[in-house]
N, C-alpha and C positions, 0 to 999 in steps of 0.2 A: 598251206597256211593261210589264214584270213588277217587282215589287219584289225578287225575288231577285237581279236583277242588280247591284244597289246593296249588299244584304247580302254575298252571295259575295265582292265586290271588297272589302268592309271586313275579312271574315275573312281572305280570301288574302293581305292586306297585314300584319294584325296579327302572324300566326304567324312569317313568317321577321323580322320587326321584334323580336319577343321574343328570338329567337336572337341576333341582330346585337348585342343590348343589351349581352352580355357583353364587348364589346371597351371595350380601356382607353381612357378620355377622353382623356388626353394624347396618346396613341398616334394616335389619329383626327385630333387637332388637327395634328398634325405632318405627316400626309400629305396633308391639304386643300390642293390646289393655288391659287395666287393667281387663276387664272382656272378657275372651275368648268366641268365640261362640262355641257351643257345637255340631255342625254338620259340616262333611266335604262336601264342596261343596253345602251346605245348605241341604243335602238328607241326608248323613250317620252319623247316631248317634255315638256321641264320647263324653260321658259325663263323663270319669274317666281317662283324660289324665292331668297330672300336668306340664305345658308347661313353667314355670320359677322356677324351684325347686331350687333357690338359697336360702341360710338362712336357717332358721329353718323350717322344715316340721312338722306340728301339725298332728298326728294320726287322724284317722276317728272312729267313732264309729261302733258297729256292725249295728246300725239302718242306718246309713248312706250305709254301704255297701249293705244293703239289698234294699235300694232305687236306689243306682246305676245300680244294677243289673236290678231292675224292670223298670227304666227307659229305658235301653238298649233294654229289652224283649218287651215293649209296645209301644216303638216309632212306628210311621206308616209306616216307611220304612221297618221294618222287615216282616210286613205283605205283602208287595209288593214283595220284593225278594223271600220269601218263596213260593211265587206263581210262580215264573220265576224258582227256582229249582224243583219245583213238575211238572213243563211244560216240563223240559229237562228229568226228571227221567221217566214221561210218554213216552216221544219220544223214549228213548231206553230201555221202557218196566223194567224198575228196579223192583224188588220185583214183578215178574209177577202174585203172589198170588192175586196182588190186583187187576189185570185185567185192562180193559182199559174205556174209556166212563167216564162221569161225576162221576160215584162213584168211579171209579179208582184214577181220578186225585184228588178228595176228600180227600182219604186215604192216598195218598203221600203227598198232601200239609199239613194233619194233623201231619204225620210223620216228614216232615222236620222241621214245625213249633215246634214240641215237641222238636226235637234234640238242636236247639238254645235256647229255653226257658230253658230247663234242663240244658244244657252245661252252659249258662251265670249264672243261680242261682249257681251252683256247683263251680266255678270257681271264680267269684265274690262276692258271699255272704257265703254260708255254710261252705266252707273250709277255706275261709279266716278269718272267724269268729271263727271256731274252732280251726285253727292253729295259729293265732293272726298274720298274714300276711295284707299287704297292697294291695289291687288288683291293685291300680292305676298303670298307665305309667308314670314314671319320665322322661320326655323326655330331652336329652342331649343337644339339640339346636345347631347352627352354631359354639357357641364358643368352643364347644366341642371336634370339629375335623374335618376331611374331610368326603366325602361320606361314603367311605368303613368302617370307624371306627363307625360312627353313624348308619348306617345299621346294621352293625355287633351286636353292642350295643341294638338297639332296638328289633332285632329278637331274640336275646338271653335273654330276659327277660322272655320269657316262661319258662327259666331254671333258672334264679336268680331273685330274688325278694326282698323287704326289709321287715323286720317285723314291728309291729305296733311301737316298739321302734326305728326303722330306722336303724337297723343291716342288712347287706347284707346276704341272706340266699337261699337256694335252693327253687325254687318257686315250693313247694309240691301242693300248691292250684291249679295251673295250671295243673300238671301231673296226680295228683291223682283224681282231680275234672272231668277232660275229661275223664278220664278212669271209674270213677262211673257213668258218664252220658251216655257211651258207652255200660255200662252194663245194666242200666236201658231201654236202647233203644231195648234191647232182648224183653221186655214186648210187645212192639207194633209194632214190624217187623215181618212178616212172618217167618215160619219156615226156608226158605231157606236163611234168614238173620241172623238167630241162630247157629252162629259157631265162633270158635277162630280166623278165617281169617277176616271175616267182622267185629268182635269187634277190631281187630287190625287196621282193615282199618279206621273205623270209630273214634277211638281214634288218628290215625296218622294224620287224614285230619284234625281234630279239633285244633291239636295242631300247625301244618303247618298253617292252616288259621289264627289262632291268631299270629303267628310270623308275617307273611305277613301283617297282619293289624296293629301291632306295627310298622312295616317300614312306612307304610304310614302316621300313626299318628305322627312319629318322623318328617317328612318332609312336612306334611299339612300346617304348617305356612309357610314355604318357596315357596312352590308351589302357596299358596294364594296370597302372594306377588307379585309372578312372572306375575301371571294371572291376579290379580286383582288390584294391587298397594295397598293392606290393610296390 
């Protein structure tokens, strides 16, 4: 993997979010439906965002945590986007031991898909269940402050989360979960990718990508109202 993947994702989410922040807070609150959609732009899966976290937040069960991770992993979008990643990796000849051609593409596709599936199960299910942490993103919303406050808050959720009891604590599920996923990847990447530099890169890209996606999830309702009036 390459660090630019996470960096570009973070940049791409921050720019439209800054534009959408001009929306009036009360107008956004009025148009948010009681039952939120679970896809961004109708495509990108977003099953675990709490968009109106006011009042008492009920903890979710271990079974629900596993189900949320499963919904993320087996959404059709993931099979498509990993095909794109595999194509990019083939073009730059990442992991040259995979070679080129259809066989090389299939191996890269399998590795990209495994990265996502293992990472999601580690950070959204296994570690949250073991550590009694809530894997959901609790959106701040327009009433919480301006663009930079909201962007900083949402990106920082990779470091700060809630326990099942609702207490603020270090997001060990995110950090340790992605570290575990990066370690597991050593089993299916070729020898050239089994070293400390590649391990740290996979871990850093995963955490950075999650931070960028959190920013997108924070501002998506604003963007949706700006674009579609919903």
